[in-house]
C-alpha positions as CSV (number, residue, x, y, z in Angstrom):
1,X,-193.4,-76.3,238.2
2,X,-190.6,-78.8,237.7
3,X,-190.3,-80.7,234.5
4,X,-191.1,-84.3,234.9
5,X,-188.5,-87.0,234.1
6,X,-188.3,-88.0,230.3
7,X,-187.3,-91.5,231.2
8,X,-190.4,-93.6,230.4
9,X,-191.1,-97.2,230.0
10,X,-189.7,-97.1,226.4
11,X,-186.7,-94.7,226.9
12,X,-184.1,-95.4,224.0
13,X,-186.4,-98.0,222.6
14,X,-187.5,-96.7,219.1
15,X,-189.5,-99.6,217.8
16,X,-192.2,-102.0,219.2
17,X,-189.9,-104.9,218.5
18,X,-187.2,-103.3,220.5
19,X,-189.7,-102.7,223.3
20,X,-190.7,-106.2,223.5
21,X,-187.0,-107.5,223.5
22,X,-186.2,-105.2,226.5
23,X,-189.2,-105.9,228.5
24,X,-189.8,-109.5,227.8
25,X,-186.2,-110.7,227.5
26,X,-183.7,-108.3,229.3
27,X,-185.4,-106.1,231.8
28,X,-185.9,-108.6,234.7
29,X,-182.6,-110.3,234.4
30,X,-180.2,-110.6,237.4
31,X,-176.9,-108.6,237.1
32,X,-173.4,-110.1,237.1
33,X,-171.2,-107.2,237.6
34,X,-167.7,-108.7,237.1
35,X,-165.6,-105.6,237.2
36,X,-166.3,-102.6,239.5
37,X,-164.5,-100.6,242.2
38,X,-167.0,-101.0,244.9
39,X,-165.8,-101.1,248.6
40,X,-165.9,-104.7,249.9
41,X,-165.9,-103.4,253.5
42,X,-169.2,-101.2,252.9
43,X,-170.8,-104.4,251.3
44,X,-169.7,-106.8,254.0
45,X,-170.8,-104.5,256.8
46,X,-174.0,-103.5,255.1
47,X,-173.0,-99.8,255.2
48,X,-175.6,-97.0,255.4
49,X,-174.6,-93.7,253.9
50,X,-175.7,-90.6,255.7
51,X,-176.8,-88.6,252.7
52,X,-177.0,-88.8,249.0
53,X,-173.7,-86.9,248.3
54,X,-171.8,-89.6,250.1
55,X,-173.1,-92.5,248.0
56,X,-173.4,-90.4,244.7
57,X,-170.7,-87.8,244.5
58,X,-167.7,-89.2,246.5
59,X,-165.1,-90.7,244.2
60,X,-167.2,-90.0,241.0
61,X,-164.6,-88.2,238.8
62,X,-167.2,-88.2,235.9
63,X,-169.2,-85.7,237.9
64,X,-166.2,-83.8,239.1
65,X,-165.0,-83.2,235.5
66,X,-168.5,-81.8,234.6
67,X,-168.5,-79.5,237.7
68,X,-165.0,-78.2,237.0
69,X,-165.9,-77.6,233.3
70,X,-168.9,-75.4,234.5
71,X,-166.6,-73.2,236.4
72,X,-167.4,-74.6,239.9
73,X,-164.8,-74.1,242.5
74,X,-162.8,-77.3,243.8
75,X,-164.1,-76.5,247.3
76,X,-167.5,-78.0,246.1
77,X,-166.1,-81.0,244.3
78,X,-163.2,-82.5,246.4
79,X,-162.9,-79.8,249.0
80,X,-164.2,-78.8,252.4
81,X,-167.5,-77.6,251.5
82,X,-170.4,-79.6,253.3
83,X,-172.0,-82.5,251.6
84,X,-175.2,-80.6,251.2
85,X,-173.2,-77.7,249.6
86,X,-171.6,-80.2,247.2
87,X,-174.9,-81.6,246.2
88,X,-176.5,-78.1,245.5
89,X,-173.6,-77.4,243.1
90,X,-174.1,-80.6,241.4
91,X,-177.8,-79.8,241.2
92,X,-176.8,-76.5,239.4
93,X,-174.5,-78.5,237.1
94,X,-177.0,-81.3,235.9
95,X,-179.0,-79.0,233.5
96,X,-176.1,-78.2,231.7
97,X,-175.0,-81.8,231.1
98,X,-177.4,-82.3,228.4
99,X,-176.1,-84.7,225.6
100,X,-173.6,-86.0,228.1
101,X,-174.3,-89.5,229.5
102,X,-174.2,-88.0,233.0
103,X,-177.7,-86.5,232.2
104,X,-179.2,-89.8,231.4
105,X,-177.5,-91.6,234.3
106,X,-178.6,-88.9,236.7
107,X,-182.2,-89.2,236.1
108,X,-182.2,-92.9,235.7
109,X,-180.7,-93.4,239.1
110,X,-183.0,-90.9,240.7
111,X,-185.9,-92.7,239.2
112,X,-184.8,-96.4,239.8
113,X,-183.6,-95.9,243.3
114,X,-185.6,-93.1,244.7
115,X,-188.7,-93.0,242.5
116,X,-187.9,-89.2,241.8
117,X,-189.5,-88.1,238.3
118,X,-188.4,-84.4,238.7
119,X,-185.5,-83.3,236.6
120,X,-182.7,-82.2,239.2
121,X,-181.7,-78.5,238.9
122,X,-180.6,-75.8,241.3
123,X,-184.3,-75.1,242.2
124,X,-185.2,-78.5,243.7
125,X,-181.6,-79.8,244.5
126,X,-182.3,-79.2,248.3
127,X,-185.6,-81.1,248.3
128,X,-184.1,-83.9,246.3
129,X,-181.1,-84.0,248.8
130,X,-183.4,-84.2,251.7
131,X,-185.7,-86.8,250.1
132,X,-182.8,-89.2,249.0
133,X,-180.9,-88.6,252.3
134,X,-183.9,-89.7,254.2
135,X,-184.5,-92.9,252.1
136,X,-180.8,-93.8,252.7
137,X,-181.6,-94.0,256.4
138,X,-184.1,-96.8,256.0
139,X,-182.8,-100.6,256.1
140,X,-183.6,-101.3,252.6
141,X,-181.2,-98.6,251.4
142,X,-178.1,-100.0,252.9
143,X,-175.4,-101.2,250.5
144,X,-177.0,-104.7,250.3
145,X,-180.5,-103.3,249.9
146,X,-179.3,-101.1,247.0
147,X,-177.8,-104.1,245.4
148,X,-180.9,-106.1,245.9
149,X,-183.1,-103.4,244.3
150,X,-181.2,-103.9,241.0
151,X,-181.0,-107.7,241.3
152,X,-177.4,-107.9,241.5
153,X,-176.3,-111.5,241.9
154,X,-172.5,-111.3,241.7
155,X,-170.2,-108.2,242.6
156,X,-166.4,-108.7,241.5
157,X,-164.4,-105.9,243.3
158,X,-160.9,-104.8,242.2
159,X,-158.2,-105.8,244.8
160,X,-154.4,-105.5,245.2
161,X,-152.3,-108.4,246.1
162,X,-151.7,-106.9,249.6
163,X,-155.4,-107.2,250.5
164,X,-156.2,-109.5,253.4
165,X,-159.7,-110.1,251.7
166,X,-161.1,-109.9,255.2
167,X,-164.4,-108.5,254.0
168,X,-164.8,-110.8,251.2
169,X,-164.4,-113.6,253.7
170,X,-166.8,-112.0,255.9
171,X,-169.4,-111.6,253.1
172,X,-169.2,-115.2,252.1
173,X,-170.9,-116.2,255.3
174,X,-174.2,-114.3,254.1
175,X,-176.6,-115.8,251.7
176,X,-177.6,-114.1,248.5
177,X,-175.1,-111.7,246.9
178,X,-171.8,-113.2,245.8
179,X,-168.8,-110.7,246.8
180,X,-165.7,-112.0,244.9
181,X,-162.3,-110.4,244.7
182,X,-160.4,-109.8,241.5
183,X,-156.5,-109.8,241.5
184,X,-155.2,-106.4,240.4
185,X,-151.4,-106.4,240.5
186,X,-150.7,-103.1,238.6
187,X,-148.4,-101.8,241.6
188,X,-146.3,-104.8,241.6
189,X,-144.9,-103.8,238.1
190,X,-145.4,-100.1,238.3
191,X,-141.6,-99.4,237.9
192,X,-141.6,-96.0,236.5
193,X,-141.4,-94.7,239.9
194,X,-138.5,-96.6,241.8
195,X,-139.2,-95.0,245.2
196,X,-143.0,-96.1,245.2
197,X,-142.1,-99.5,243.8
198,X,-139.6,-100.1,246.6
199,X,-142.3,-98.9,249.1
200,X,-144.7,-101.4,247.7
201,X,-142.2,-104.2,247.7
202,X,-141.7,-103.5,251.5
203,X,-145.4,-103.9,252.1
204,X,-145.6,-107.0,250.1
205,X,-142.7,-108.4,252.1
206,X,-144.7,-107.7,255.2
207,X,-147.9,-109.6,253.9
208,X,-146.0,-112.7,252.8
209,X,-143.7,-112.4,255.9
210,X,-140.5,-113.1,254.1
211,X,-137.8,-110.8,252.4
212,X,-137.7,-110.3,248.7
213,X,-134.1,-110.1,247.6
214,X,-134.5,-111.2,243.9
215,X,-136.8,-111.3,240.9
216,X,-137.5,-114.9,241.5
217,X,-138.6,-114.0,245.2
218,X,-140.8,-111.3,243.8
219,X,-142.5,-113.8,241.4
220,X,-142.9,-116.4,244.2
221,X,-144.4,-113.8,246.5
222,X,-147.0,-112.9,243.8
223,X,-147.7,-116.5,243.2
224,X,-148.3,-117.1,246.8
225,X,-150.8,-114.1,246.8
226,X,-152.7,-115.6,243.7
227,X,-153.0,-118.9,245.6
228,X,-154.2,-116.9,248.6
229,X,-156.7,-115.1,246.4
230,X,-157.9,-118.3,244.8
231,X,-158.4,-119.9,248.2
232,X,-160.6,-117.0,249.0
233,X,-163.0,-117.2,245.9
234,X,-161.0,-115.2,243.2
235,X,-161.4,-116.3,239.8
236,X,-160.5,-113.1,237.8
237,X,-157.4,-110.9,237.3
238,X,-157.4,-107.5,236.0
239,X,-154.7,-105.2,234.7
240,X,-154.7,-101.4,233.7
241,X,-152.2,-100.7,230.9
242,X,-151.3,-98.2,228.3
243,X,-150.7,-101.1,226.1
244,X,-149.7,-104.7,226.4
245,X,-145.9,-104.7,226.3
246,X,-144.1,-107.6,224.5
247,X,-140.5,-108.4,224.0
248,X,-139.4,-111.5,222.0
249,X,-136.4,-113.4,223.5
250,X,-134.1,-112.0,226.1
251,X,-133.8,-108.4,225.1
252,X,-133.1,-107.5,228.6
253,X,-132.6,-109.3,232.0
254,X,-135.4,-109.1,234.4
255,X,-133.2,-110.2,237.3
256,X,-130.9,-107.6,236.4
257,X,-133.5,-105.0,236.1
258,X,-134.8,-105.9,239.6
259,X,-131.4,-105.5,241.0
260,X,-131.3,-102.0,239.5
261,X,-134.5,-101.1,241.2
262,X,-133.3,-102.5,244.6
263,X,-130.4,-100.3,244.4
264,X,-132.7,-97.3,243.9
265,X,-131.7,-96.5,240.3
266,X,-134.4,-95.4,237.9
267,X,-134.9,-97.5,234.8
268,X,-135.1,-96.3,231.1
269,X,-138.2,-96.7,229.1
270,X,-137.2,-100.1,227.4
271,X,-136.3,-101.5,230.8
272,X,-139.7,-100.5,232.3
273,X,-141.6,-102.1,229.2
274,X,-139.3,-105.4,229.4
275,X,-139.9,-105.8,233.1
276,X,-143.7,-105.5,232.7
277,X,-143.8,-107.8,229.8
278,X,-141.9,-110.4,231.7
279,X,-144.1,-110.2,234.8
280,X,-147.2,-110.3,232.8
281,X,-146.2,-113.4,230.9
282,X,-145.5,-115.2,234.3
283,X,-148.8,-113.8,235.9
284,X,-150.9,-115.0,232.9
285,X,-149.5,-118.5,233.1
286,X,-150.4,-118.5,236.8
287,X,-153.9,-117.4,236.0
288,X,-154.2,-120.3,233.4
289,X,-153.1,-122.8,236.0
290,X,-155.8,-121.6,238.3
291,X,-158.6,-121.5,235.5
292,X,-159.1,-117.7,236.0
293,X,-160.3,-115.1,233.6
294,X,-157.8,-112.3,232.8
295,X,-158.8,-108.8,231.9
296,X,-156.8,-106.1,230.3
297,X,-157.8,-102.4,230.2
298,X,-156.0,-100.7,227.5
299,X,-155.5,-97.2,226.3
300,X,-155.9,-94.7,229.2
301,X,-153.5,-91.7,229.3
302,X,-153.4,-91.1,232.9
303,X,-152.6,-88.2,235.2
304,X,-152.4,-85.5,232.6
305,X,-152.6,-82.5,234.8
306,X,-149.5,-82.6,237.1
307,X,-150.5,-79.5,239.1
308,X,-153.8,-81.2,240.0
309,X,-152.1,-84.6,240.6
310,X,-149.8,-83.1,243.2
311,X,-152.9,-81.4,244.7
312,X,-155.5,-84.2,244.7
313,X,-153.7,-87.4,243.8
314,X,-154.5,-90.0,241.1
315,X,-158.0,-91.0,240.1
316,X,-159.7,-87.5,240.5
317,X,-160.6,-86.7,237.0
318,X,-157.5,-85.9,235.0
319,X,-157.2,-88.9,232.8
320,X,-158.2,-89.3,229.2
321,X,-158.0,-91.4,226.1
322,X,-154.7,-92.4,224.8
323,X,-153.4,-93.2,221.2
324,X,-150.9,-95.9,222.1
325,X,-150.1,-98.5,219.3
326,X,-151.9,-101.7,220.3
327,X,-152.1,-104.5,217.6
328,X,-148.7,-105.8,217.2
329,X,-147.7,-106.2,220.8
330,X,-151.1,-107.6,221.8
331,X,-150.8,-110.0,219.0
332,X,-147.5,-111.2,220.2
333,X,-148.5,-111.4,223.7
334,X,-151.5,-113.6,223.1
335,X,-149.7,-115.8,220.7
336,X,-147.0,-116.2,223.2
337,X,-149.4,-117.6,225.7
338,X,-151.4,-119.6,223.2
339,X,-148.3,-121.2,221.7
340,X,-148.0,-123.4,224.9
341,X,-151.7,-123.7,225.3
342,X,-151.5,-121.3,228.4
343,X,-153.9,-118.6,227.2
344,X,-156.8,-118.5,229.7
345,X,-160.2,-116.8,229.1
346,X,-159.3,-113.2,228.3
347,X,-161.2,-109.9,228.2
348,X,-159.7,-106.9,226.3
349,X,-161.2,-103.5,227.1
350,X,-160.3,-100.7,224.5
351,X,-160.5,-97.1,225.5
352,X,-159.7,-95.6,222.0
353,X,-162.6,-96.0,219.8
354,X,-160.2,-95.7,216.7
355,X,-159.0,-99.2,217.8
356,X,-162.4,-100.9,218.1
357,X,-161.9,-102.9,214.9
358,X,-158.5,-103.6,215.8
359,X,-159.6,-105.4,219.1
360,X,-162.6,-107.2,217.6
361,X,-160.3,-108.7,214.7
362,X,-157.6,-109.5,217.2
363,X,-159.9,-111.7,219.5
364,X,-160.8,-113.9,216.6
365,X,-157.3,-115.1,216.1
366,X,-157.2,-116.8,219.5
367,X,-160.7,-118.3,219.8
368,X,-159.9,-122.0,219.5
369,X,-163.2,-123.7,220.0
370,X,-162.2,-124.8,223.5
371,X,-164.7,-122.3,225.2
372,X,-167.6,-120.2,223.8
373,X,-166.3,-116.9,223.3
374,X,-163.0,-117.5,225.0
375,X,-161.3,-114.3,224.0
376,X,-163.8,-111.3,224.5
377,X,-163.8,-107.8,223.3
378,X,-164.9,-106.2,226.5
379,X,-167.9,-103.8,226.9
380,X,-167.3,-100.0,226.1
381,X,-165.8,-98.5,229.2
382,X,-164.8,-95.2,230.9
383,X,-165.1,-92.5,228.3
384,X,-167.0,-94.8,226.0
385,X,-169.8,-96.3,228.4
386,X,-172.3,-94.1,226.8
387,X,-175.0,-94.7,224.0
388,X,-172.7,-93.9,221.1
389,X,-169.5,-95.6,222.6
390,X,-171.7,-98.9,223.4
391,X,-173.2,-98.9,219.7
392,X,-169.8,-98.5,218.3
393,X,-168.4,-101.4,220.3
394,X,-171.4,-103.5,219.7
395,X,-171.2,-102.8,215.9
396,X,-167.5,-103.6,215.7
397,X,-168.0,-106.8,217.5
398,X,-170.9,-107.8,215.4
399,X,-169.3,-106.9,212.1
400,X,-166.1,-108.9,212.7
401,X,-166.9,-111.2,215.5
402,X,-170.0,-112.8,217.0
403,X,-172.1,-110.6,219.2
404,X,-174.1,-113.5,220.4
405,X,-171.1,-114.7,222.5
406,X,-170.6,-111.4,224.3
407,X,-170.5,-111.3,228.0
408,X,-172.2,-108.0,228.3
409,X,-172.1,-105.0,230.6
410,X,-170.4,-104.1,233.8
411,X,-170.3,-100.8,235.8
412,X,-166.6,-100.2,236.5
413,X,-167.8,-97.8,239.1
414,X,-167.1,-96.8,242.7
415,X,-170.7,-95.9,243.2
416,X,-173.5,-98.3,244.6
417,X,-175.9,-96.2,242.5
418,X,-174.4,-97.0,239.2
419,X,-176.2,-100.3,238.5
420,X,-178.8,-98.7,236.1
421,X,-175.9,-98.6,233.6
422,X,-176.9,-102.2,233.1
423,X,-180.4,-101.3,232.0
424,X,-178.8,-98.4,230.1
425,X,-176.8,-101.0,228.1
426,X,-179.8,-103.5,227.7
427,X,-181.9,-100.7,226.2
428,X,-179.3,-99.7,223.8
429,X,-178.6,-103.4,222.8
430,X,-182.4,-104.0,222.3
431,X,-182.9,-100.9,220.3
432,X,-179.8,-101.6,218.1
433,X,-181.3,-105.1,217.2
434,X,-184.8,-103.7,216.9
435,X,-183.7,-101.2,214.3
436,X,-182.2,-104.0,212.4
437,X,-185.4,-105.8,212.3
438,X,-187.3,-102.7,211.3
439,X,-184.8,-102.2,208.5
440,X,-185.3,-105.5,207.2
441,X,-181.8,-106.5,208.1
442,X,-182.8,-109.3,210.5
443,X,-185.8,-111.6,210.5
444,X,-188.7,-110.6,213.1
445,X,-188.0,-113.8,215.0
446,X,-188.7,-112.6,218.6
447,X,-187.9,-115.9,220.3
448,X,-184.5,-116.2,218.7
449,X,-183.4,-112.7,219.1
450,X,-184.9,-112.7,222.6
451,X,-182.6,-115.5,223.5
452,X,-179.5,-113.7,222.0
453,X,-180.4,-110.6,224.2
454,X,-180.8,-112.6,227.3
455,X,-177.6,-114.4,226.6
456,X,-175.7,-111.1,226.3
457,X,-177.3,-109.6,229.2
458,X,-176.8,-112.4,231.7
459,X,-176.5,-116.1,230.7
460,X,-173.1,-115.7,228.7
461,X,-171.6,-114.1,231.7
462,X,-173.1,-116.9,234.0
463,X,-171.5,-119.6,231.8
464,X,-168.2,-117.7,231.1
465,X,-166.9,-116.8,234.6
466,X,-165.9,-119.9,236.9
467,X,-167.9,-118.6,239.9
């Protein structure tokens, strides 16, 4: 007999007060998912997945890492095995993920989307595969149907400056869900690889239908794309960086560095950092003019396994937490923009938990009273978007800043089944506050603490983002 799902009504809620907070003030709120990697085309076209593997396993490097660790061959992960064979191997893996967030997420998603209470394992994997795949053929399990089940109100995708935004335009004609782009220009300053950068430059020239001969030409091209994105509903930018590079004064010359690149010559490390710093200053000022929110994801050490990078490409499960120095350069960068009052609303995501207090303290330096929570310590992400990581982020923000101003959770996911992560976060938040009440560290003021919870889960984001 299969063991039934352990995710009950008060899952993760250890006190009656926490339960009331969750069920009465958090559970039924809509979701504003302001950062994810979902496919705009699949949303705009209301795509139907053929089976559970396609919606659940494709592109999910969290699951891939677990399967590799268990000794499962790449054939069943990213290789040529059938979708059903891949799912059988995932079913075999799940029981061994205990105490990894995958164990919670897996069973929470099976329960919320498919009303499956059995714990997934190798014995019932085939039955669950067939049941879920059958559900996915019905109209209310299309991409829009899946989002509607979770009360998703806004989806902000992650989009390269080259993107035509055709699917965002198409989706804008529909009522209900808001599908919005977010400007992600990482490749426009990824000058570590000269050849790849020049290839990208050629594509950008094609999009703007003009040559890019000089550094000012490049800046003009990016500003034109910012204008285009803005005209098509974009109100956010996002950047993935080791750290936020900053150089005071003209240590180098960005135009000369660009000329070096155009000649096919590789840059040294200082030239790379300076070029990124100069471009980010320019881009951030453009965002401020548009009234956008800018996001910085800091601290990932990417592509650690060169053999697998060559075999499978990037974003396939071989990144990890980096230990970059963050505080000084981040302070200087924010101060540079603030000195001319051109620092827009900013969210800083930290991947190294050792830097939680650094980021929590830093944001307070640039909250100037103009906007509630203008500078945000972003939610625990990637390796940290699990119970312990969320609690550490929430505690650091509470101890040094104002938790009550926090704009809350996001999925940062490529999967249409990942939205129960918002429920997971909401339960963790309510339990944290509930325990404080039980310990006598907060008053048992349900109405007020319920408002704080509701604000963090939905209303703060609703007010913060210029949608």
